[in-house]
Structure formats: C-alpha cells, structure tokens
ROLO-649903 format. One line per field, with one value per residue (C-alpha): residue number from 1; residue in one letter; chain; x, y, z. Coordinates in pm, 1 decimal. Example, Ala and Ser with C-alpha at 12.3 -4.5 7.8 and 13.67 -1.06 7.14 Angstrom:
<rs>
num: 1	2 .
residu: a	s .
chaine: A	A .
px: 1230.0	1367.0 .
py: -450.0	-106.0 .
pz: 780.0	714.0 .
</rs>
This chain:
<rs>
num: 1	2	3	4	5	6	7	8	9	10	11	12	13	14	15	16	17	18	19	20	21	22	23	24	25	26	27	28	29	30	31	32	33	34	35	36	37	38	39	40	41	42	43	44	45	46	47	48	49	50	51	52	53	54	55	56	57	58	59	60	61	62	63	64	65	66	67	68	69	70	71	72	73	74	75	76	77	78	79	80	81	82	83	84	85	86	87	88	89	90	91	92	93	94	95	96	97	98	99	100	101	102	103	104	105	106	107	108	109	110	111	112	113	114	115	116	117	118	119	120	121	122	123	124	125	126	127	128	129	130	131	132	133	134	135	136	137	138	139	140	141	142	143	144	145	146	147	148	149	150	151	152	153	154	155	156	157	158	159	160	161	162	163	164	165	166	167	168	169	170	171	172	173	174	175	176	177	178	179	180	181	182	183	184	185	186	187	188	189	190	191	192	193	194	195	196	197	198	199	200	201	202	203	204	205	206	207	208	209	210	211	212	213	214	215	216	217	218	219	220	221	222	223	224	225	226	227	228	229	230	231	232	233	234	235	236	237	238	239	240	241	242	243	244	245	246	247	248	249	250	251	252	253	254	255	256	257	258	259	260	261	262	263	264	265	266	267	268	269	270	271	272	273	274	275	276	277	278	279	280	281	282	283	284	285	286	287	288	289	290	291	292	293	294	295	296	297	298	299	300	301	302	303	304	305	306	307	308	309	310	311	312	313	314	315	316	317	318	319	320	321	322	323	324	325	326	327	328	329	330	331	332	333	334	335	336	337	338	339	340	341	342	343	344	345	346	347	348	349	350	351	352	353	354	355	356	357	358	359	360	361	362	363	364	365	366	367	368	369	370	371	372	373	374	375	376	377	378	379	380	381	382	383	384	385	386	387	388	389	390	391	392	393	394	395	396	397	398	399	400	401	402	403	404	405	406	407	408	409	410	411	412	413	414	415	416	417	418	419	420	421	422	423	424	425	426	427	428	429	430	431	432	433	434	435	436	437	438	439	440	441	442	443	444	445	446	447	448	449	450	451	452	453	454	455	456	457	458	459	460	461	462	463	464	465	466	467	468	469	470	471	472	473	474	475	476	477	478	479	480	481	482	483	484 .
residu: x	x	x	x	x	x	x	x	x	x	x	x	x	x	x	x	x	x	x	x	x	x	x	x	x	x	x	x	x	x	x	x	x	x	x	x	x	x	x	x	x	x	x	x	x	x	x	x	x	x	x	x	x	x	x	x	x	x	x	x	x	x	x	x	x	x	x	x	x	x	x	x	x	x	x	x	x	x	x	x	x	x	x	x	x	x	x	x	x	x	x	x	x	x	x	x	x	x	x	x	x	x	x	x	x	x	x	x	x	x	x	x	x	x	x	x	x	x	x	x	x	x	x	x	x	x	x	x	x	x	x	x	x	x	x	x	x	x	x	x	x	x	x	x	x	x	x	x	x	x	x	x	x	x	x	x	x	x	x	x	x	x	x	x	x	x	x	x	x	x	x	x	x	x	x	x	x	x	x	x	x	x	x	x	x	x	x	x	x	x	x	x	x	x	x	x	x	x	x	x	x	x	x	x	x	x	x	x	x	x	x	x	x	x	x	x	x	x	x	x	x	x	x	x	x	x	x	x	x	x	x	x	x	x	x	x	x	x	x	x	x	x	x	x	x	x	x	x	x	x	x	x	x	x	x	x	x	x	x	x	x	x	x	x	x	x	x	x	x	x	x	x	x	x	x	x	x	x	x	x	x	x	x	x	x	x	x	x	x	x	x	x	x	x	x	x	x	x	x	x	x	x	x	x	x	x	x	x	x	x	x	x	x	x	x	x	x	x	x	x	x	x	x	x	x	x	x	x	x	x	x	x	x	x	x	x	x	x	x	x	x	x	x	x	x	x	x	x	x	x	x	x	x	x	x	x	x	x	x	x	x	x	x	x	x	x	x	x	x	x	x	x	x	x	x	x	x	x	x	x	x	x	x	x	x	x	x	x	x	x	x	x	x	x	x	x	x	x	x	x	x	x	x	x	x	x	x	x	x	x	x	x	x	x	x	x	x	x	x	x	x	x	x	x	x	x	x	x	x	x	x	x	x	x	x	x	x	x	x	x	x	x	x	x	x	x	x	x	x	x	x	x	x	x	x	x	x	x	x	x	x	x	x	x	x	x	x	x	x	x	x	x	x	x	x	x	x	x	x	x	x	x	x	x .
chaine: A	A	A	A	A	A	A	A	A	A	A	A	A	A	A	A	A	A	A	A	A	A	A	A	A	A	A	A	A	A	A	A	A	A	A	A	A	A	A	A	A	A	A	A	A	A	A	A	A	A	A	A	A	A	A	A	A	A	A	A	A	A	A	A	A	A	A	A	A	A	A	A	A	A	A	A	A	A	A	A	A	A	A	A	A	A	A	A	A	A	A	A	A	A	A	A	A	A	A	A	A	A	A	A	A	A	A	A	A	A	A	A	A	A	A	A	A	A	A	A	A	A	A	A	A	A	A	A	A	A	A	A	A	A	A	A	A	A	A	A	A	A	A	A	A	A	A	A	A	A	A	A	A	A	A	A	A	A	A	A	A	A	A	A	A	A	A	A	A	A	A	A	A	A	A	A	A	A	A	A	A	A	A	A	A	A	A	A	A	A	A	A	A	A	A	A	A	A	A	A	A	A	A	A	A	A	A	A	A	A	A	A	A	A	A	A	A	A	A	A	A	A	A	A	A	A	A	A	A	A	A	A	A	A	A	A	A	A	A	A	A	A	A	A	A	A	A	A	A	A	A	A	A	A	A	A	A	A	A	A	A	A	A	A	A	A	A	A	A	A	A	A	A	A	A	A	A	A	A	A	A	A	A	A	A	A	A	A	A	A	A	A	A	A	A	A	A	A	A	A	A	A	A	A	A	A	A	A	A	A	A	A	A	A	A	A	A	A	A	A	A	A	A	A	A	A	A	A	A	A	A	A	A	A	A	A	A	A	A	A	A	A	A	A	A	A	A	A	A	A	A	A	A	A	A	A	A	A	A	A	A	A	A	A	A	A	A	A	A	A	A	A	A	A	A	A	A	A	A	A	A	A	A	A	A	A	A	A	A	A	A	A	A	A	A	A	A	A	A	A	A	A	A	A	A	A	A	A	A	A	A	A	A	A	A	A	A	A	A	A	A	A	A	A	A	A	A	A	A	A	A	A	A	A	A	A	A	A	A	A	A	A	A	A	A	A	A	A	A	A	A	A	A	A	A	A	A	A	A	A	A	A	A	A	A	A	A	A	A	A	A	A	A	A	A	A	A	A	A	A	A	A	A	A .
px: 5805.0	5902.8	5609.2	5342.6	5545.0	5465.3	5107.8	5067.8	5207.4	4986.5	4648.8	4725.4	4844.5	4426.3	4286.1	4447.0	4361.6	4022.9	3981.4	4116.3	3855.8	3735.8	3935.2	4258.7	4512.4	4834.7	5180.6	5293.3	5651.1	5763.9	5635.0	5742.3	5768.4	5563.2	5696.4	5415.9	5647.7	5648.0	5669.1	5781.8	5578.4	5775.9	5751.4	6021.8	6097.3	6387.1	6495.6	6808.0	6983.1	6928.8	7025.7	6825.2	6917.0	6896.1	6837.1	6784.3	6902.2	6659.2	6715.7	6484.1	6257.3	6443.7	6784.8	6529.9	6725.1	7037.5	7381.6	7554.7	7885.5	8029.2	7993.2	8170.5	8297.5	8053.9	8142.4	8314.6	8220.3	8031.5	7905.2	7569.8	7603.5	7871.7	7824.4	7741.4	7722.1	7656.6	7427.2	7468.1	7340.2	7380.7	6969.4	6958.4	7206.7	7022.7	6752.2	6925.2	7087.8	6734.0	6584.8	6870.3	6829.8	6459.0	6526.1	6778.7	6518.1	6256.8	6495.7	6623.3	6199.7	6140.5	6434.3	6298.5	5993.5	6068.0	6273.4	5953.2	5710.7	5992.2	5949.0	5608.5	5529.9	5746.0	5583.5	5205.2	5321.7	5417.1	5116.9	4942.6	5167.1	5046.2	4694.1	4744.3	4918.7	4686.5	4374.1	4537.6	4611.2	4270.9	4099.2	4266.8	4128.0	3794.0	3863.7	3963.6	3675.1	3456.8	3571.0	3429.1	3699.3	4054.2	4047.7	4449.9	4441.6	4137.4	4330.8	4654.2	4477.4	4344.7	4637.3	4806.4	4488.8	4589.0	4944.5	4866.8	4631.3	4907.7	5122.8	4860.1	4835.7	5168.3	5263.0	4947.7	5130.4	5439.4	5309.1	5141.5	5468.6	5683.8	5448.4	5460.3	5823.5	5812.1	5621.3	5871.2	6150.0	6325.0	6253.7	6325.1	6021.3	6175.0	6144.4	5826.3	5744.5	5917.1	5652.9	5391.3	5474.7	5493.5	5147.4	4994.1	5141.4	5027.8	4671.8	4700.9	4799.3	4523.2	4263.2	4442.7	4426.2	4091.5	3994.7	4146.2	3977.6	3603.2	3715.4	3810.3	3515.6	3254.6	3443.2	3467.3	3189.4	2943.3	3096.8	3474.4	3402.3	3155.7	3452.4	3688.7	3438.5	3470.1	3824.6	3821.6	3524.0	3814.7	4081.9	3940.1	3777.6	4128.7	4299.0	4087.7	4157.3	4540.8	4504.7	4283.8	4548.4	4825.6	4646.2	4551.0	4880.8	5083.6	4832.8	4892.1	5244.5	5258.1	5043.2	5325.4	5554.9	5396.3	5323.1	5728.6	5796.4	5556.1	5723.3	6024.4	5965.0	5843.9	6130.8	6292.3	6134.2	6188.6	6597.0	6537.9	6417.4	6627.8	6894.8	6751.9	6697.7	7033.5	7125.9	6928.9	7143.7	7387.5	7285.6	7434.2	7422.7	7113.6	7285.1	7654.8	7714.0	7836.0	7741.2	7572.1	7449.9	7131.0	7028.6	7050.7	6739.6	6663.2	7060.2	7193.6	7477.5	7534.4	7849.5	7964.1	7831.4	7530.1	7177.9	6948.7	6586.5	6355.3	6265.0	6545.8	6717.2	7140.4	7283.8	7182.8	7327.7	7314.4	7449.6	7623.3	7609.6	7263.2	7081.4	6759.8	6633.4	6357.5	6192.4	5878.2	5587.4	5302.8	4916.8	4794.2	5014.4	5074.0	4768.5	5015.2	5268.1	5229.4	5445.7	5674.2	5742.1	6096.2	6310.1	6613.9	6780.5	7068.9	7256.3	7425.9	7757.4	7731.5	7690.1	7487.2	7187.2	7116.0	6861.2	6579.7	6235.8	5963.3	5939.1	5670.8	5439.7	5342.9	4975.1	4947.1	5065.1	5288.4	5255.7	5623.7	5548.3	5490.7	5378.8	5145.7	4860.9	4725.7	5065.8	5102.4	5123.0	5395.8	5402.5	5694.6	5775.2	6057.4	6269.7	6527.1	6837.3	7010.7	7253.0	7575.0	7944.9	8229.4	8323.3	8037.4	7897.8	7544.7	7476.0	7276.9	6971.8	7243.8	7503.9	7783.7	7828.5	7664.5	7904.8	8011.6	8233.3	8124.8	8167.7	8075.5	7711.0	7661.7	7370.3	7227.8	7366.6	7095.2	6931.5	6672.6	6461.7	6244.8	5938.3	5838.5	5443.2	5336.2	5491.5	5166.2	5264.7	5196.0	5150.0	5267.6	5515.1	5365.5	5480.1	5109.8	5197.0	5057.9	4764.8	4473.6	4164.3	4064.5	3767.1	3850.9	4090.4	4002.2	4230.1	4224.6	4574.2	4694.3	4850.6	5084.0	4929.4	5051.3	5140.4	4838.0	4692.4	4440.5	4298.9	4223.1	4134.1	4360.7	4332.2	4489.5	4633.7	4865.1	4999.1	5276.6	5385.4	5531.8	5370.0	5103.0	5042.9	4813.6	4712.6	4525.2	4849.6	5007.1	5382.8	5572.3	5299.0	5444.2	5237.2	5234.2	5273.1	5030.4	5106.2	5301.3 .
py: 18569.4	18426.4	18633.9	18417.8	18105.6	18086.3	18229.1	17888.2	17663.2	17766.2	17774.2	17415.3	17293.0	17457.4	17264.9	16932.3	16982.6	17071.8	16799.3	16515.9	16197.2	16295.4	16099.5	16152.2	16420.8	16581.9	16338.9	16411.8	16546.9	16189.5	15856.5	15530.3	15231.5	14923.1	14616.4	14304.9	14115.3	13990.7	14300.6	14426.9	14686.7	14875.4	15171.8	15408.5	15556.8	15760.5	15706.9	15642.9	15346.6	15286.2	15017.0	14707.0	14682.1	14981.8	15061.9	15459.8	15516.3	15765.1	15967.8	15789.4	15975.2	15922.1	16164.6	16510.9	16758.6	16651.8	16656.3	16438.5	16329.7	16079.7	15927.4	15740.2	15894.3	15855.4	15622.8	15356.1	15000.1	14874.3	14535.4	14453.2	14610.8	14836.2	15168.2	15465.0	15731.4	15842.2	16111.4	16306.2	16166.2	16394.0	16436.9	16010.1	15992.4	16264.8	16065.4	15686.7	15813.1	15931.7	15577.2	15429.6	15673.4	15591.8	15232.0	15238.7	15420.6	15246.5	14913.5	15075.7	15124.7	14752.6	14626.6	14915.8	14767.6	14445.7	14492.9	14685.1	14415.4	14154.0	14388.2	14498.2	14076.0	13998.0	14254.6	14114.2	13747.5	13862.3	14087.9	13749.9	13572.9	13830.0	13780.8	13413.5	13429.5	13661.9	13466.6	13175.5	13336.1	13443.2	13049.4	12919.3	13168.8	13151.1	12797.4	12834.1	13028.9	12856.5	12505.5	12592.4	12559.0	12420.7	12066.9	12102.1	12465.8	12406.1	12078.1	12309.2	12559.0	12325.0	12169.4	12511.6	12536.3	12277.0	12325.5	12687.5	12556.4	12323.4	12605.6	12822.2	12547.3	12476.9	12848.9	12905.6	12634.5	12755.4	13098.4	12928.6	12797.9	13117.5	13316.9	13072.7	13127.7	13496.3	13470.9	13280.4	13523.7	13275.7	13450.7	13800.8	14019.5	14019.2	13626.3	13658.2	13881.8	13729.1	13397.6	13621.7	13811.0	13440.9	13342.4	13684.6	13606.0	13221.9	13328.3	13611.2	13344.5	13065.0	13357.4	13397.7	13096.3	12998.6	13345.9	13162.8	12889.6	13033.8	13207.6	12900.4	12726.3	12995.3	12974.0	13351.2	13571.3	13635.1	13923.9	13777.3	13496.7	13745.1	13953.5	13669.5	13570.7	13921.5	13896.8	13579.7	13716.8	14017.0	13863.1	13571.9	13914.4	14067.2	13752.8	13685.3	14100.7	14090.9	13730.0	13909.5	14202.7	13988.0	13840.1	14124.6	14296.4	14040.5	14065.4	14444.8	14427.8	14139.2	14392.8	14667.8	14449.8	14359.9	14702.6	14820.2	14533.2	14612.0	14989.4	14847.8	14669.4	14979.7	15147.9	14881.5	14890.7	15245.4	15220.4	14953.8	15198.1	15434.4	15221.9	15124.8	15484.1	15546.2	15283.4	15379.4	15703.7	15468.1	15389.0	15064.7	14963.9	14745.8	14580.9	14545.2	14800.7	15115.8	15444.5	15768.4	16002.1	16140.4	16477.8	16715.9	16944.0	17328.6	17400.7	17104.6	16924.7	16571.0	16618.9	16642.0	16902.6	16898.5	16918.5	16631.1	16584.9	16247.8	16086.0	16295.8	16078.3	16061.9	15803.6	15545.7	15194.3	15007.5	14723.4	14807.0	14460.1	14431.6	14768.9	14863.9	15125.8	15378.7	15472.3	15691.9	15608.1	15848.3	15775.6	15702.5	15401.0	15295.2	14996.6	14823.2	14773.9	14469.9	14314.0	14033.5	14227.1	14192.2	14535.8	14665.8	14914.6	15166.3	15305.1	15649.4	15605.2	15289.7	15090.6	14793.6	14767.7	14565.7	14308.8	14376.8	14311.1	14505.3	14425.4	14669.6	14970.6	15222.9	15271.2	15665.2	15932.6	16269.6	16525.8	16620.2	16950.2	16962.3	17315.8	17260.8	17001.0	16988.7	16872.0	16503.7	16253.1	15997.1	15635.0	15523.6	15148.3	14991.5	14759.1	14496.5	14426.0	14116.1	14073.3	14320.3	14174.4	14340.5	14460.7	14619.0	14398.2	14290.0	13910.3	13903.5	13555.6	13306.8	13351.6	13571.6	13971.5	14268.6	14348.9	14695.1	14979.3	15237.0	15355.1	15094.8	15069.8	15272.8	15402.5	15732.1	15692.8	15785.7	15599.7	15528.3	15192.1	14987.9	14783.2	14488.8	14540.5	14314.8	14081.8	14098.1	13929.0	13996.0	14377.4	14696.9	14925.5	15313.8	15601.9	15784.3	16132.0	15873.7	15849.9	16036.7	16016.9	15705.1	15558.9	15367.9	15106.4	15202.7	15431.6	15614.2	15617.5	15759.4	15515.7	15588.8	15424.6	15538.1	15845.7	15913.5	15973.2	15648.9	15677.3	15328.2	15182.8	14959.6	14797.5	14898.9	14541.5	14776.3	15131.2	15293.0	15699.7	15729.1	15440.2	15179.8	14856.4	14795.2	14521.4	14578.5	14728.2	14527.7	14421.3	14720.7	14957.7	15370.7	15576.3	15915.4	16162.9	16468.0	16745.6	17008.0 .
pz: 1955.7	2315.6	2450.2	2193.9	2253.8	2620.7	2617.8	2382.9	2610.3	2893.8	2663.7	2602.4	2900.8	3065.0	2759.7	2834.9	3197.5	3097.5	2922.2	3147.6	3283.7	3629.0	3920.7	3723.6	3865.8	3702.3	3837.7	4202.8	4202.8	4414.1	4442.3	4648.3	4512.0	4749.9	4876.4	4934.8	5220.6	5595.5	5786.1	6174.2	6295.8	6535.6	6762.6	6849.4	7174.6	7365.5	7701.0	7917.6	8066.9	8440.6	8687.9	8710.9	9080.2	9252.0	9611.9	9763.9	10088.8	10256.3	10609.0	10880.2	11111.1	11411.8	11222.0	11205.4	11281.8	11212.7	10988.9	10797.6	11025.0	10793.3	10442.1	10161.1	9853.4	9509.8	9336.1	9605.3	9534.2	9899.2	9994.9	10175.4	10545.1	10456.5	10633.7	10401.9	10597.6	10993.9	11083.2	11377.1	11671.5	11985.2	12010.0	12018.4	12288.1	12519.2	12452.7	12519.7	12817.2	12958.6	12882.7	13081.5	13366.1	13347.6	13341.5	13654.1	13796.8	13790.4	13895.4	14171.2	14313.4	14218.9	14444.4	14705.0	14704.3	14744.9	15037.1	15156.5	15140.1	15265.5	15628.2	15620.7	15519.6	15845.1	16041.5	15934.8	16039.3	16360.4	16433.9	16347.8	16552.2	16892.7	16817.5	16818.7	17146.1	17292.0	17166.7	17298.0	17671.2	17703.1	17565.3	17835.5	18131.0	17981.4	18038.5	18365.5	18500.3	18330.9	18471.9	18848.7	19170.4	19093.6	19310.1	19381.9	19492.7	19751.0	19885.3	19882.5	20039.5	20335.6	20375.6	20445.2	20672.7	20887.4	20892.8	21021.3	21301.5	21416.9	21378.5	21620.2	21863.9	21922.4	21948.0	22204.6	22385.7	22343.2	22505.0	22780.1	22905.5	22838.5	22977.5	23306.0	23275.1	23255.5	23561.5	23766.3	23607.1	23419.9	23086.7	22945.3	22784.0	22480.5	22433.6	22503.5	22304.1	22015.0	22069.7	22104.5	21764.9	21618.5	21700.1	21576.8	21262.8	21226.8	21353.2	21027.9	20837.6	20913.9	20847.9	20496.0	20401.3	20518.7	20299.8	20015.8	20042.2	20098.1	19751.0	19578.2	19650.6	19563.0	19234.0	18999.5	18980.1	18637.9	18580.9	18561.3	18296.5	18071.0	18067.9	17979.3	17710.2	17588.2	17569.4	17401.2	17126.4	17045.9	17031.0	16799.8	16592.5	16565.5	16472.7	16175.8	16087.9	16106.8	15849.7	15665.9	15631.1	15580.4	15307.8	15119.9	15182.6	15055.7	14738.7	14711.5	14747.6	14457.6	14250.9	14328.0	14247.6	13930.8	13829.1	13874.9	13678.7	13394.5	13434.9	13401.0	13135.7	12943.2	13038.6	12869.0	12504.3	12529.4	12644.8	12294.1	12104.2	12147.8	12107.1	11760.0	11644.7	11698.7	11518.2	11219.6	11231.6	11074.6	10752.6	10581.7	10203.6	10148.2	9849.0	9747.2	9399.4	9332.5	9584.7	9365.2	9586.2	9543.9	9362.9	9599.5	9717.1	9814.6	9751.7	10014.3	9904.0	9980.1	10215.6	10572.5	10776.2	10532.8	10712.7	10699.3	10722.1	10709.9	10389.7	10255.8	9933.4	10053.4	9909.3	9598.0	9581.7	9203.0	9051.2	8727.6	8614.0	8508.8	8303.4	8195.9	7957.2	8064.5	7795.2	7690.4	7463.1	7380.1	7501.5	7161.7	7120.8	7416.1	7393.8	7086.9	7378.8	7579.5	7875.8	7700.0	7372.5	7269.7	7136.5	7078.2	7231.3	7061.1	7322.0	7246.2	7090.2	7025.4	6646.3	6825.5	6938.0	7282.6	7273.5	7538.1	7604.1	7767.7	8129.1	8285.4	8165.4	8397.6	8499.0	8472.3	8204.1	8264.9	8057.4	7915.3	8012.8	8363.7	8381.1	8074.0	8167.0	7820.0	7673.3	7513.3	7799.8	7765.5	7952.1	8060.7	7933.5	8094.0	7867.6	8061.9	7866.4	7849.8	8137.8	8108.0	8127.1	8287.8	7951.4	7928.6	7616.1	7613.0	7563.5	7281.1	7181.1	7124.2	7414.1	7243.8	7304.6	7063.2	6802.6	6797.6	6928.1	7131.3	7524.9	7791.8	7899.1	8242.1	8387.8	8282.3	7942.2	7664.5	7400.5	7175.1	7130.3	6911.6	7060.6	6819.3	6850.0	6570.1	6215.0	5963.5	5614.7	5273.1	5364.0	5229.4	5474.9	5330.5	5467.0	5583.2	5407.3	5123.9	5277.4	5073.3	5317.8	5585.2	5666.9	5966.2	5832.0	5492.7	5333.5	4952.0	4774.2	4463.3	4241.4	3874.4	3623.9	3254.9	3341.1	3549.3	3897.7	3931.4	4268.6	4502.1	4802.0	5051.9	5410.7	5713.2	5911.4	6164.6	6233.9	6365.3	6393.0	6054.4	5853.2	5797.8	5680.3	5414.4	5156.9	4848.0	4683.3	4421.1	4480.4	4268.6	4274.5	4237.8	4474.7	4471.8	4762.6	4852.6	4677.9	4861.1 .
</rs>
C-alpha cells in the first residue's frame, strides 16, 4: 500500500509540472528580500599597515667590498643626522692617503717650479743686461771710429812731440858740453855714456810720438770701421734675441706654473672626493624615527662584521606617528578606485575601523603568483589613515579618537579595508547569485509571486565583486536564488 501511495504522489507531481504555464518554475529553496534604499558601494581589499614616512638607507657604491664595523640596534629611536652604521674604510683611507700624498707632491713641484722660474728669470735679465752693455760699448767704439781723428789726442801728441824735441835739443847740447869735458879729463866715461843714453831715449820717444801723430791724423782704417759695424749689428741682434727669449721664458714659466696649479686643483678635488667617499661610509639617519633592519638577502645578516655591497638595503628609518594601509585590488575593479575616495581600514585584532582615504594607485599590476604570469593581477592601492597618536588611536573625522579595543597600530600589522566607490540612490543591493542571465546592464531575476517563480528584467546601475545594485525591483520583493 505504501508503495502504491508513493507512486501516486510522483505521478501527480509529474502531471502538475507538465501542465504549468511556460515562464513559471518550481520554487527555489532560498529567497532574498530586496530592500530599495540609498546604498554605499564598497570594494573590499586586504593588506597591511606601513609607515607613511619611511626612508631606506642603502650601502653606497664607495663601500663596495666592505663590512659593517658599527650599527645601531634595531628599534632604536634616532634623530635626523644620527649615525646609524659605520662601514669598513681601509680601502677608502688608503685612497685618501694616496690622494693626500699626490696633492703634497704636486704642491712641492709647484714650489720648485716657481723657485726655478725666479732663478731662470734672473739669469735671463742678466743676459739681457750683458747684451745691452756689449751693444753700448760697441756703438761707442763705432762712433769713435767713424768720427775721424781725435783733436784732443792730436794736440796732446803735438805737445809731446814739442817736448820731445826740446828734450832732444837740450840733451844734444849737454852731450856736446860733456864731450868737451871728457876730452879735457874732467868727466868720467860713465857719466858721458849715461847722458848719451838719455839722448837716445829722447830721440826714440820723439820718433814714437811722431808716428802716433801720423796714425791719428790718418784716422781708422775702413776694415776697422766695417768690423765695428758688424759687431754693433751682431750685438743688436743678440740683445733682441735675449729680450724675446726672456719674454717667452716668462710665458713658458707662467704656463708651467698654471699647469702645476691645475694639477694641484685636480689633486685637491681627488682628495675631497676621497674624503667624501670616506664620509659616505658613515651612514646617518635621513629622518627622525625608529630603526628597523632591512630584510636579509642571500643569507646575509645585518650585524657587525657582515659583508655589504653597493645598493644593499641596510636599515629603514620609519616614523611611527603616521601610518598608511597598502592593499591589493584586482585589475577587474581597479577602474572604480579613484584618488581621494573615502575608505575604512580594519586592523587585525581591533574592533573599530580607522577612517582613511585613497592616496595613490600603482601604475602596473603585479601577478599574485610571481611564478605564474597568467595568475590574476592586482594593483597596489595606498590608503592614508588619520594621524596616529602616541597611544595608537586614530583621529576620526570629528576630531575624536576611533573607539575600540585592540593592539596599538604599528607597521606590518595585517588589515582589511573597504573603499567607497559610489553612492547610488533608491537602488536594491542584491547578491550576484540572484542573477539568472545578463545582457550588458540588463539582468534577469526571478521573483516569488503567489508561490510561483516569475522572471523579470532589472537595470544594473552599480556593481561590486559580490553584489549588484539595480533599479526596477519593487521594495520587499522576494527574489529566488539559482537552483543548486
């Protein structure tokens, strides 16, 4: 009997289903009651808090091949300009010593060049003075030779000849008198010979003076005058050459000194560069904040004695007073996000949301799985939170702290966020599972009316990953979900 009753019920159900009008279906297992109201369209995202102001301190290229000599402890609060780390500077100190020695060597060379220049300049001036003296002397000689007989010399020689003739006459008379005395025996032979010798000398002197007078009256020979002219021309050329050489040597010495000065300036610049590189091996805080060690790479730990390389991120200095949230938005919805849109951030472990605004949107989407380029891509959106106070509270829009219990806000704290992208008016917010089909902005829904499923069209005005916001749905309508 029971089997016959069950079979009868199944046959009756089949007949009822067969005779139902087209467009009506059996009732689904669950319904959603639509409420028409002003809605807020939000996108949900997840991410983490990070400091709004953060500076990464990297190893400069000058410290290549070095190691950490000193470094502050992680978590230390530092002021701007405080020393964060010192890197080994053996190579840099060696380079600085070499640059300093080069500079001193070039300065010594410049001093020697200037001293040698002073000595060479004095020698050149002495050479010019000697050539000037020789030229003056030869010009006077030429003037003398070209001037003819010297009247004073001629007069002097004439007077000497006159005197020599008087002496000869006097000695001749005396010699005759002495001859007579000698003949009579009153004068010795020796005295006589003495007077005779004086007479011979007087005659020779007279002949000499007469010859000199004859030469003076004739004047210099043409060969002597030509020779004197040649000497004057030669010494004139020598003087011009000496002056030109002196001038050119002055210029050459000036150029040599200028070259040495340029080399000194270059060595000084090299020394300054070496000192700058050495100073750069002492890393200082770019801002005031808390020191956080950067992540280790290739098994390298941030500690004293660790090797470093150019570009290595050593420490980060963060300012804990201002935080921001960095969340990921799928590329399907990124066009709905605009800078300046309001948002709410829900830090992990806190019961209250933190107000925020969209600050920036990355230009490039990154794949979620770096090893799979075909994986979904997300854009990075930065949300600026209101300024965080010392107690970790967030200032709300009205100036009061955000209420709620939980841990203090800090960098790296996980969070979720909702970004308000639109505020449509008089629309129904429906789960996407209610949509039977869609053609652009038209969707087909199924309403429960008089116990029957009736399909109708509605217009989509906004949408989110899990909901659509539509018009054309009466308030309080019970909508059917898709059958399982």
